[in-house]
C-alpha positions as CSV (number, residue, x, y, z in Angstrom):
1,X,83.5,-64.8,-28.8
2,X,83.6,-63.6,-25.2
3,X,86.1,-64.9,-22.7
4,X,83.3,-66.7,-20.8
5,X,82.1,-68.3,-24.0
6,X,85.6,-69.4,-25.0
7,X,86.1,-71.0,-21.6
8,X,82.8,-72.9,-21.8
9,X,83.7,-74.1,-25.3
10,X,87.0,-75.5,-24.1
11,X,85.3,-77.4,-21.3
12,X,82.7,-78.8,-23.6
13,X,85.4,-79.8,-26.1
14,X,87.3,-81.7,-23.4
15,X,84.1,-83.5,-22.3
16,X,83.4,-84.4,-25.9
17,X,86.9,-85.8,-26.4
18,X,86.5,-88.0,-23.3
19,X,83.0,-89.2,-24.2
20,X,84.1,-90.0,-27.8
21,X,86.7,-92.4,-26.2
22,X,83.9,-94.0,-24.1
23,X,85.4,-92.9,-20.8
24,X,83.7,-91.5,-17.8
25,X,85.2,-88.9,-15.6
26,X,86.1,-91.6,-13.1
27,X,87.8,-93.6,-15.8
28,X,90.0,-90.7,-16.9
29,X,90.7,-89.6,-13.4
30,X,92.0,-93.0,-12.6
31,X,94.3,-92.9,-15.6
32,X,95.7,-89.5,-14.4
33,X,95.9,-90.5,-10.8
34,X,93.7,-87.6,-9.6
35,X,90.3,-87.5,-8.0
36,X,87.1,-87.4,-10.0
37,X,86.2,-84.0,-8.4
38,X,89.4,-82.5,-9.6
39,X,88.8,-83.7,-13.2
40,X,85.3,-82.3,-13.1
41,X,86.6,-78.9,-12.1
42,X,89.1,-79.1,-15.0
43,X,86.4,-79.7,-17.5
44,X,84.5,-76.7,-16.3
45,X,87.5,-74.3,-16.6
46,X,88.8,-72.6,-19.6
47,X,92.1,-71.3,-18.2
48,X,93.9,-74.5,-17.9
49,X,97.7,-74.7,-18.1
50,X,99.0,-76.1,-21.3
51,X,100.7,-78.9,-19.4
52,X,97.3,-79.9,-18.0
53,X,95.8,-80.0,-21.5
54,X,98.7,-82.1,-22.7
55,X,98.2,-84.6,-19.8
56,X,94.5,-84.7,-20.5
57,X,94.9,-85.4,-24.2
58,X,97.7,-88.0,-23.7
59,X,95.6,-89.8,-21.1
60,X,93.0,-90.2,-23.9
61,X,95.7,-91.6,-26.2
62,X,96.2,-88.4,-28.2
63,X,98.9,-85.8,-28.6
64,X,98.5,-82.1,-28.0
65,X,99.6,-79.9,-30.9
66,X,99.5,-76.1,-30.3
67,X,100.6,-73.8,-33.2
68,X,100.6,-70.1,-34.0
69,X,99.2,-69.6,-37.5
70,X,100.0,-66.4,-39.4
71,X,98.6,-64.8,-42.5
72,X,99.8,-66.5,-45.6
73,X,99.6,-69.9,-43.9
74,X,102.9,-70.0,-42.0
75,X,102.6,-71.8,-38.6
76,X,105.0,-72.3,-35.7
77,X,104.8,-75.0,-33.1
78,X,104.6,-73.4,-29.7
79,X,105.1,-76.6,-27.7
80,X,108.2,-78.8,-28.4
81,X,107.7,-82.5,-28.6
82,X,108.1,-84.1,-25.2
83,X,111.3,-86.0,-24.7
84,X,109.6,-88.9,-23.0
85,X,106.7,-91.1,-24.0
86,X,103.2,-90.8,-22.6
87,X,103.7,-94.0,-20.6
88,X,106.4,-92.1,-18.7
89,X,104.1,-89.2,-17.9
90,X,104.3,-88.1,-14.3
91,X,101.6,-86.6,-12.2
92,X,103.5,-83.4,-12.1
93,X,102.7,-82.9,-15.7
94,X,98.9,-82.6,-15.2
95,X,99.6,-80.3,-12.3
96,X,101.8,-77.9,-14.2
97,X,105.1,-79.1,-12.7
98,X,106.6,-81.2,-15.4
99,X,109.9,-82.9,-14.5
100,X,112.1,-85.5,-16.2
101,X,111.3,-89.1,-15.0
102,X,112.6,-89.6,-11.5
103,X,112.1,-92.0,-8.6
104,X,109.9,-91.1,-5.7
105,X,109.8,-92.9,-2.4
106,X,107.4,-93.5,0.5
107,X,109.3,-93.3,3.8
108,X,107.8,-94.7,6.9
109,X,108.7,-92.3,9.7
110,X,107.8,-92.2,13.3
111,X,105.5,-89.3,14.3
112,X,108.1,-87.4,16.4
113,X,110.5,-87.4,13.4
114,X,107.9,-86.6,10.8
115,X,106.8,-83.5,12.6
116,X,110.4,-82.2,12.7
117,X,110.9,-82.9,9.0
118,X,107.7,-81.1,8.0
119,X,108.6,-78.2,10.2
120,X,112.0,-78.0,8.5
121,X,113.9,-78.7,11.7
122,X,115.1,-82.2,10.6
123,X,116.7,-82.1,7.2
124,X,118.5,-85.5,7.2
125,X,116.8,-88.9,7.4
126,X,119.2,-91.7,8.3
127,X,118.6,-95.2,6.9
128,X,120.4,-98.6,7.3
129,X,119.5,-99.3,3.6
130,X,118.5,-97.1,0.7
131,X,119.2,-96.4,-2.9
132,X,122.6,-94.8,-3.7
133,X,121.4,-92.4,-6.5
134,X,118.0,-90.8,-7.1
135,X,116.9,-88.4,-9.9
136,X,116.8,-84.7,-9.5
137,X,113.4,-83.7,-8.2
138,X,112.6,-86.9,-6.5
139,X,110.2,-86.7,-3.6
140,X,110.2,-88.4,-0.2
141,X,106.5,-88.9,0.6
142,X,106.2,-89.1,4.3
143,X,104.0,-91.8,5.8
144,X,103.7,-91.1,9.5
145,X,103.5,-94.4,11.4
146,X,101.3,-95.4,14.3
147,X,99.4,-93.9,16.0
148,X,98.9,-91.4,13.1
149,X,99.0,-93.9,10.2
150,X,98.7,-91.3,7.4
151,X,100.4,-89.7,4.5
152,X,101.2,-86.4,6.0
153,X,103.5,-84.5,3.6
154,X,106.6,-84.6,1.4
155,X,110.1,-83.2,1.0
156,X,112.4,-83.1,-2.0
157,X,115.4,-85.4,-1.9
158,X,118.4,-83.1,-2.4
159,X,121.0,-85.9,-2.2
160,X,121.7,-89.4,-0.9
161,X,125.0,-90.1,0.8
162,X,126.4,-93.5,1.6
163,X,128.9,-93.2,4.3
164,X,130.8,-95.1,7.0
165,X,128.6,-95.1,10.2
166,X,131.1,-92.9,12.1
167,X,131.0,-90.3,9.3
168,X,127.2,-90.3,9.3
169,X,127.2,-89.2,12.9
170,X,130.0,-86.7,12.5
171,X,128.4,-85.0,9.5
172,X,124.7,-85.2,10.2
173,X,124.2,-85.6,14.0
174,X,122.6,-82.1,14.2
175,X,120.5,-82.2,11.1
176,X,119.3,-85.7,11.8
177,X,117.9,-84.7,15.3
178,X,118.8,-88.1,16.7
179,X,120.3,-88.8,20.1
180,X,123.6,-90.6,20.1
181,X,122.2,-93.6,21.9
182,X,119.4,-94.1,19.4
183,X,121.9,-93.6,16.5
184,X,124.2,-96.4,17.9
185,X,121.3,-98.8,18.5
186,X,119.9,-98.2,15.0
187,X,123.2,-98.7,13.2
188,X,124.6,-101.4,15.4
189,X,126.5,-104.1,13.5
190,X,126.7,-102.0,10.3
191,X,129.8,-100.4,8.8
192,X,128.0,-98.1,6.4
193,X,124.6,-96.3,6.2
194,X,122.7,-93.8,4.2
195,X,121.9,-90.1,4.8
196,X,118.9,-88.8,2.8
197,X,119.2,-85.0,2.6
198,X,115.8,-83.3,2.5
199,X,114.7,-79.9,1.4
200,X,111.5,-77.9,0.8
201,X,109.2,-79.8,3.2
202,X,105.5,-79.5,2.6
203,X,102.8,-80.6,5.0
204,X,99.5,-81.8,3.6
205,X,96.6,-79.6,4.7
206,X,94.6,-82.9,5.1
207,X,96.6,-86.0,6.0
208,X,95.4,-89.0,4.1
209,X,94.8,-91.9,6.5
210,X,95.7,-95.5,5.9
211,X,92.1,-96.6,5.4
212,X,91.7,-94.2,2.6
213,X,95.0,-95.0,1.1
214,X,94.1,-98.7,1.1
215,X,90.7,-98.1,-0.4
216,X,91.7,-95.7,-3.2
217,X,95.2,-97.1,-4.1
218,X,95.6,-100.5,-2.5
219,X,98.4,-99.0,-0.4
220,X,100.4,-101.0,2.1
221,X,102.8,-99.0,4.3
222,X,106.5,-100.1,4.0
223,X,108.5,-101.0,7.0
224,X,111.2,-98.7,5.9
225,X,110.7,-97.4,2.3
226,X,109.3,-98.3,-1.1
227,X,109.0,-96.7,-4.5
228,X,106.0,-94.4,-4.8
229,X,103.6,-94.8,-7.7
230,X,102.6,-91.7,-9.6
231,X,99.2,-91.4,-8.0
232,X,100.7,-91.0,-4.5
233,X,102.9,-88.2,-5.8
234,X,99.6,-86.6,-7.1
235,X,98.2,-86.5,-3.6
236,X,101.0,-84.1,-2.5
237,X,101.4,-82.2,-5.7
238,X,97.7,-81.5,-5.7
239,X,98.2,-79.4,-2.6
240,X,100.2,-76.8,-4.5
241,X,99.2,-73.2,-3.6
242,X,98.4,-72.5,-7.3
243,X,96.4,-75.5,-8.2
244,X,95.6,-75.4,-12.0
245,X,92.3,-77.1,-11.2
């Protein structure tokens, strides 16, 4: 069988699996948190990442089993069993960037600060309230507030520090890109605050506006922050330079 024939056969096999479960492309795309067009492209390709195949099959309620079979009948599992259940599957899995379960956040950020974060100039976001610990690989999804009102990018959360307010200023005044007067006004009346250390910023090539976020995901922007559902992480992960779709 030629390479082109093998690729076509894989696409048809995936479509057959989906149809046997009574699902449309839109149904399955919603389960995976990706767009219907992305899923359509996946079903036409034969060079998908193994992680993409796994996510596809698990979204159908199955389990991917890849083995190497040798003469004499011996076989070896090439993919270890996942250490988490399908219900914990993250969007990074379908996009080839599997990570252990972690918490992602949507941060509402003013335009002047969002621009500096995505440019790599501002590497610390200061907050009056936040979560003390986050998992490795957690993302801060950047919702740029009015007048932009759009999801504009993301950055990895390297660390979260809870510190006395005076220490926040001493340690992070440069990286936070915040004038002293604004800092004092923001933290007025508090003894402690949070520093969110950010790394690897990534700007979306196409900001996703509030109207689209509401229509597709029922999104309501937070005043400060909120946990991010998996499908929002998918929006930024889908912009990876080497998109498996």
